[in-house]
C-alpha angles and dihedrals in degrees: 000000000000118000105249091193094060111107118248115246112250135186117258116267094253089071090067092093089060102034096051096057090039093057093039092051093048094051097041096046090046091056100037096045091047092052093045094047092045091051092050100042106018120225101312142123087273089058093055092051098040101043098066090054092048090048093050092050092046091051092049088059099036100051099055090039090056091049089055101041103036095082089052092047091051090053092049092048090051088056093050104037123065115235120226 
């Protein structure tokens, strides 16, 4: 029986700058490409074959874009949002 009290292994904190945009890009492209493909093709056999390709292409653009723009977005948010 596995020890439930054993801590899960986690990545070191310095990976946050890669993992955050990775997870964000996966989730956002999943949702947006599904909606866009569904709107264009309807729920059909063509949707189920086209959507994974659309998702993959969307992710290939979104992930590096997030890596580049996230520092700028954080600076803009610091200008807009009051810090405690």
